[in-house]
Steps between C-alpha positions, in 0.01 A plus 500: 500500500466718809163566664364855536282640781354854503450724803470865603706717732348735757487798260354302212825423320520168316708217645579176320657187645681263263561161661774265384389182328447257788502778761385405850329838551123497523266688267355713780713797608467738793349842438697824532476609867596863445248786506399641162692805386459735205712436194719783364383712211609385157833652391532760224689453175676810370622535142870570444460692176873482417494119484126435444509270803263476796628532858275367777508722809403268787578702812330250733779249428741713702353359822522130411683250721880522487707197610292418811628240751387141447237520775331789317530371144181567299565197275528232768184307598298678768569429866341640816790747524515591129179553303652492154377519141468119499228389745591131486776261401572453129731354238488792253277805545410797279321812621428852385772742605404720793693793349458458124671701227205420271139439601294374665270710279436365151342648191125438462568341161791418273662814356832428320553875452467594869874557539566616144712815485431633149354849517535535877609835642776573749386414852265220395396246765310173525400278790745215560243230436607136499608251762799414719532166677750339737606136446632328814709192421502333840375540859865493615635847581849440363621308198493531124303374204800293388510316833134396489393148395435464128129439566479839673672681211248333270220637718652849470502468119137379510406802711670744261324339204161508674533864597626597153194346340265678741668841499515514121120494493457804726379813316778753464789253538741509205793294630563257788848482652599244769838558663715433805742740667745300715750659738536829685746613233210494255280699736268243658303624799401155633738208560227237463535320161244655269437654161249740349271538200425836339206537262568825312246724322755562224767318301824554690785704346725194484236304308436791265869484403462127445201555269706750300777239466250242373391751235864545401618136502174321417224299665736202558742700716463270803539181296805646326648616832452154652670331206787751515557452872474119485801496264712708738733408785277707730233227529450391862214249498316342209210280605223349288293818493723784629841652440683724748797708392704811568396749229743615230462863613457443873505819707538371854789322674266202536221469243301193395223481242267204449268435205247224433561307178144551378333836467290572808416853609469445874522248784131414474554354153751239621379142537514328838803298390676815377438671833655208686804507274526878536489471879796260490710718267411819691597347834826377347588847371420675828702240689799567277487871587549413865794270417704762315616661825505394864199720583159526325489714188238778476294491183189610315305223328270657239234308308446702182162418346326626188295819527129484420528673163492378140877534481532282810430186297868495394636534857616177663510429874850571628665471841782742573710465817744783571736581785724803564756280679831525312720341768465343843518843664410735212180620335444674170333834559310670220686828478501779241487317168255231610270706724500828310530379140388136510828402331645193676870416521559134588775426753614184319405283205178292520706193404690535827172528690371185330812304597465617861134393518566164328764428764242572770243279323747211503516521881 
């Protein structure tokens, strides 16, 4: 199990160090040397009355760092020439986002109806309460999660589980979403290997659709889906506690789903042994993505966790990895049908995708 240390940044933001098991780093860490600065005002959520969805307007994010050179990277450990977000060396670090889409303001007490839309008029707004955090996988400026030692990937999983457990207790938070955007094609603004965690004040539109599907198919939808996929030729990895597969109705040129065999709602509910096993399978899957072509494949790795509602009890933890890469030199762009209507057209059958990924796994 990794070891956690807590600290503060110059403007009061939380910083957490997660040390690998057996790490040689000391418990004491240097303080942030930068002068204190004011944090931006909390963003504003605006109601889209045509879809009943909230849109967070976070104008301060427009000025965030955009692909800085290595000697100015805000995610590398601080040096005399570069006073970064990380004041000292680390294995894995998590800190509050400097330009958050949600938060840092929270509700004074739990209010599950804060972002409810029933009865709201056109032009309704709410404060974008919640929390956004950055998860830095390594002190090295270049690299990937798949290329890290297994112990480090396990530390990353421990960090995500720890933060999930904490963020779910914050008043106003309704859903916690860890994710990684990898590659400029996806839209990353920092090359340094990292992910993020969003703690939303509402149940996301994607999860609301999932809850509707559970109502339609029944409370055992995830167990039934797992059994269905395990019988298919789209299965990629089946370990003691997890199964990874290409879904029957995959949308993307590359799409991998992973489910735990027992019903857990989030990463925090996994045992230590399950986390270790998950780290191994996760690293294996990400490594396969980079073996499909001669160059690294851009992807989004999304950890879907249960919302904090009564209906959330039937939602199982699920990892979804997607990539728009449909050939070595081609990307799938979301054009009219996908972007405007939300109606996906797959470029080729998921069975073909599964065969391609299995070939990469065998490498």
